[in-house]
Backbone as CSV, one residue per row, in Angstrom:
resi,resn,N_x,N_y,N_z,CA_x,CA_y,CA_z,C_x,C_y,C_z
1,UNK,0.836,-1.179,0.000,0.000,0.000,0.000,0.879,1.241,0.000
2,UNK,0.480,2.228,-0.738,1.215,3.484,-0.814,0.664,4.450,0.221
3,UNK,1.512,4.871,1.144,1.101,5.813,2.172,1.579,7.223,1.908
4,UNK,2.191,7.447,0.756,2.659,8.774,0.332,3.616,9.427,1.328
5,UNK,4.236,8.631,2.176,5.197,9.118,3.165,4.635,10.217,4.052
6,UNK,3.340,10.143,4.347,2.718,11.144,5.207,1.815,10.456,6.231
7,UNK,1.502,11.161,7.276,0.612,10.634,8.309,-0.772,10.336,7.741
8,UNK,-1.331,11.295,7.016,-2.664,11.112,6.436,-2.670,10.004,5.384
9,UNK,-1.617,9.936,4.588,-1.538,8.904,3.566,-1.441,7.513,4.167
10,UNK,-0.667,7.380,5.230,-0.536,6.081,5.901,-1.853,5.675,6.548
11,UNK,-2.538,6.632,7.143,-3.828,6.341,7.772,-4.812,5.791,6.738
12,UNK,-4.901,6.444,5.597,-5.806,6.000,4.537,-5.381,4.643,3.990
13,UNK,-4.076,4.435,3.827,-3.579,3.157,3.312,-3.913,2.011,4.260
14,UNK,-3.799,2.249,5.557,-4.114,1.197,6.531,-5.617,0.923,6.558
15,UNK,-6.437,1.956,6.429,-7.889,1.721,6.316,-8.185,0.801,5.126
16,UNK,-7.563,1.077,3.973,-7.770,0.246,2.781,-7.246,-1.167,2.999
17,UNK,-6.079,-1.269,3.611,-5.489,-2.580,3.860,-6.366,-3.425,4.779
18,UNK,-6.861,-2.839,5.849,-7.714,-3.579,6.783,-9.043,-3.974,6.145
19,UNK,-9.528,-3.161,5.225,-10.762,-3.511,4.519,-10.537,-4.720,3.601
20,UNK,-9.350,-4.804,3.006,-9.041,-5.892,2.078,-8.530,-7.143,2.786
21,UNK,-7.773,-6.957,3.850,-7.125,-8.067,4.558,-7.351,-7.924,6.070
22,UNK,-8.543,-8.167,6.565,-8.828,-7.927,7.981,-8.083,-8.851,8.945
23,UNK,-7.471,-9.915,8.443,-6.784,-10.868,9.320,-5.279,-10.648,9.415
24,UNK,-4.772,-9.509,8.929,-3.329,-9.289,9.023,-2.925,-9.195,10.492
25,UNK,-1.680,-9.537,10.783,-1.220,-9.559,12.178,-0.097,-8.571,12.449
26,UNK,0.374,-7.859,11.428,1.472,-6.925,11.648,1.465,-5.841,10.576
27,UNK,2.056,-4.714,10.935,2.251,-3.613,9.996,3.704,-3.179,10.069
28,UNK,4.245,-2.719,8.961,5.591,-2.158,8.921,5.484,-0.771,8.316
29,UNK,6.008,0.211,9.014,5.974,1.594,8.525,7.399,2.073,8.323
30,UNK,7.605,2.855,7.285,8.944,3.282,6.927,9.389,4.540,7.689
31,UNK,8.469,5.206,8.376,8.842,6.397,9.145,7.939,6.542,10.360
32,UNK,8.407,7.332,11.307,7.610,7.586,12.506,6.302,8.292,12.161
33,UNK,6.364,9.207,11.223,5.166,9.942,10.821,4.121,8.998,10.233
34,UNK,4.562,8.063,9.411,3.639,7.085,8.842,3.114,6.147,9.933
35,UNK,3.955,5.821,10.904,3.517,4.958,12.010,2.399,5.632,12.807
36,UNK,2.483,6.944,12.989,1.413,7.668,13.685,0.091,7.542,12.934
37,UNK,0.127,7.713,11.632,-1.083,7.575,10.825,-1.626,6.158,10.875
38,UNK,-0.732,5.190,10.828,-1.151,3.787,10.886,-1.816,3.485,12.230
39,UNK,-1.243,3.973,13.308,-1.839,3.745,14.629,-3.206,4.408,14.750
40,UNK,-3.368,5.584,14.164,-4.676,6.244,14.182,-5.713,5.386,13.462
41,UNK,-5.335,4.811,12.343,-6.258,3.956,11.601,-6.598,2.708,12.395
42,UNK,-5.599,2.106,13.013,-5.817,0.897,13.810,-6.764,1.194,14.969
43,UNK,-6.535,2.293,15.640,-7.417,2.675,16.750,-8.819,2.995,16.251
44,UNK,-8.907,3.637,15.096,-10.201,3.992,14.528,-11.044,2.778,14.156
45,UNK,-10.384,1.695,13.795,-11.094,0.470,13.423,-11.192,-0.508,14.586
46,UNK,-10.684,-0.112,15.736,-10.696,-0.964,16.933,-10.040,-2.318,16.658
47,UNK,-8.994,-2.305,15.865,-8.227,-3.516,15.567,-7.435,-3.894,16.804
48,UNK,-7.396,-5.138,17.152,-6.748,-5.585,18.383,-5.264,-5.852,18.130
49,UNK,-4.572,-4.798,17.715,-3.169,-4.900,17.318,-2.258,-5.356,18.450
50,UNK,-2.431,-4.803,19.632,-1.553,-5.120,20.748,-2.148,-6.166,21.685
51,UNK,-3.358,-6.570,21.471,-4.047,-7.463,22.399,-3.570,-8.901,22.300
52,UNK,-3.264,-9.358,21.110,-2.910,-10.763,20.932,-1.624,-10.883,20.113
53,UNK,-0.555,-11.417,20.714,0.680,-11.573,19.942,0.512,-12.623,18.850
54,UNK,1.151,-12.384,17.729,1.079,-13.362,16.646,2.109,-14.454,16.903
55,UNK,1.818,-15.645,16.417,2.645,-16.802,16.708,3.673,-17.002,15.718
């Protein structure tokens, strides 16, 4: 997914990713700014990112 190297772009990309692949267990962000946007999207969708470690 292309996050345009911005907070808003990463947030939108993660929303799209979660809509297409709701069972993903991890995200990788290339910058802190993109990580902030990704976390906002995760929180907005109530994804249980930190609740259950992946095996």
